[in-house]
N, C-alpha and C positions, 0 to 999 in steps of 0.2 A: 293142541297147544293154543292158548289164547281163548279157549271156549269157556264161557262163564259157568256152565252147568255140566261140563264133561265129567268131572269127578263124581258129582251127585248121581248122574245117570248111570255111570259105571257101577257105582255102589248099589243102586237099585237092581241093575241087571244081575250082579253077583248074588244078591239076596233072593232072586227069583220073583221080584215084584213088578216086572214087566212081563205080563202073562195073560191068561184069560180072566177077565174081570166082568162077569155077566151083570147085566142090568137087574137090579133088585126092585121089583114092582111095589114093595112095601115102603120104599124110600123115595122122597121127592128128588128132583134134579135141579141143580144150580148151574147156570151158564155164565161164562166170562168171555168178554169180547175185546177184540181190537178192531177198530173201525177204519176201513180204508175208503178213500175216494177214488183216486187213480190206482192205488195199490190194492192188495188183497184184504179181505175181511176174514178174520179168524175167530172161531168160537170153540171153547172147551166146555164139555159137559161133565159134571161132577156130582157124585153122591157122597154125603157125609154120614159116617157111622162111628160113634165114639171118637177115638183119636185118628181113625182112618179117613183118608181122603181118596176116594175111589174115582179115578179119572176114567170114565167109561166110553167117551166118544169125543170126536173132534170133527169140525167142519171148516172148510176154507174155500173161498171163491173170489173171483174178481169180475168187474164189469157189471155187477148187479146192484140194484137199489136195496134199501132196507126191507122193502116189501117182500123181496125174494127170500131173504134169510128168515124173516118172521114166519113166512109160509112154510119153509122147510122145518122150522121148529115144531110147527103144528102137525107136520106129517110124521113126526117121531112118536113113539108110544110112551112118552114121558109126561109126568105131572110135574110142573115147575114150581119150585119154591121162590125163585127170584132170578134176576138177571143183573149181572155186574158189568158196568161199563166204565171205560176210562173217563177221566175228568173232561176231556175235550168234547164229550157229547153235549156239554153245556154251551159250547160256542154257537153263536147265532150266525146264520147265513146272511150275508149283506143284501142279497136280492129279496129273499122271502121274509127276512127278519125272524125266522123260526129257527130254533135249535133242533138238533137231531134228537134230543131228549123229548121235545114236544112231538116230534114226528113218530118216534117209536111208540109213545103212549097213544097217539091218535090212531095207530095201526093195531091197537088192542093189546100191546104187551103190558103185562101186570107186574107189580112188585119190582120195579126197576130201581136199582141202587147204583150210585156213582162212587167209585173208589176215590180215596183221597189223593190229592196231587202231591206226590213225593218226588224228591230227587231221584234220577234214574238209578244211581248207585244204591240208594236205600230200597228201591223197589226190587232190584236184583238180589239184594240180601234177603228180603222178605221171600222171594221166590226160592232161594236156596233153602231157607228154613222150612218152607212148605214142602219141598221135594222130599224131605226126611219123613214126611207122613204119607206120601203118595204110593198108590198102586195104579199102574197103567194097563189098560187093555191093549195088548200088543197089536191087534188088528184094527179095531175101530179108531184108535188114537194115531194111526198113521195114514188116515184118509185125507185127501186134499183135492186140489184141482185135477180133474181128468185122471183120478186114481193115482196121482203121484204120491210118493212117500213124504208127508209133510209134517205131521203133528209131533211125534216124539223126535223125529229127525231135526225138526226146527229147534228143539231145545238142545239137542246134541251139537248143532252147528252154529248156535248163537254165540258170537265171539267179539272180541275187541278189535278196533281198527288197527291195521298194521301200518306203521310208518316205514316205508321202504327206504327212505333216505337215511334215517338214523337206525334202522334195523331193530326197532322196538315196537311193542304193543302200546297203544295209547289207552287212556282211561275211559274212552267213550266207545259205545257199541258200533259195530259195522252195520250199516243198513243194507240188507239184502233179503233174499227170499225167506231166510230163517227168522227175520225180525217179527213177522206178523204173528206166528204161533207163540213166539217167546214173549211178545208184548201182551198178548191175550192172557198168557199164563201169569205175567206180572200183575195184570189187573186182578186176576183171581187171588194172588197172594196178598196184595195190598188190601183188597176188599175183605179178605178173611182173617187178616192179622189180629183183629180184636176178638173175633168169634173163636179163634183157635188158640187163644192165649193159654200158656201152660198153667195147669192147676193140678198140682201133685196129688191132692186129696181126692178130687172128683173125676179127673179126666185121664190120669196116667194109667195105662194098661199095657199088657204085653201083646204085641202084634203077632199073629200066627206066622209061622215060617213058610208054610206051603200055600200056594194060591188056592188050591182046591178047598182046603179047610177054611181059608179066610173068606171065601165068597160062595159058599154053598147057600143056595136060595131054597127056602122051605116054605 
């Protein structure tokens, strides 16, 4: 109750789309970030194939600088097509006068893209739309800090604020542990909204029902 993506995740589970989604070495990987300073930093790893959005991996941590996460990206066996960041990566630090966009580029990150600044409600709707196309790896997408279950669980538990006085849910999200993974997924959805625009003639195809047939790597 009050969860933004609860119904969408239940629908994916009922269709068997939270399953084993192996990395396909013939496809590049796109990352989507939520940047934390005192909070956690969260990163989703996605491969795109036709109308399918294959969410193959997730990483989350706290108390580390950008250097740590970029190094961890390099330790994975992926070839990256790009990296999606929220709009606040453009904000400049008052002490160094540098933005985090400049910092990640100076650390060697290529093909950095900044998602448009949308109202939170619009971003949440974009995430709902994207979930309809997603397949999640049930193991890699639940990794987080110290092995905690964070990725998919963050989407399940991302919810509206509860007004205990009036006994109603408010229209704004609750900020807690689930916010980081959910915000990173919202970055993905907003950044891909134009790329994945519906085109009935060129892009519409019937998704396989079984995970094994959908993700056989040859």
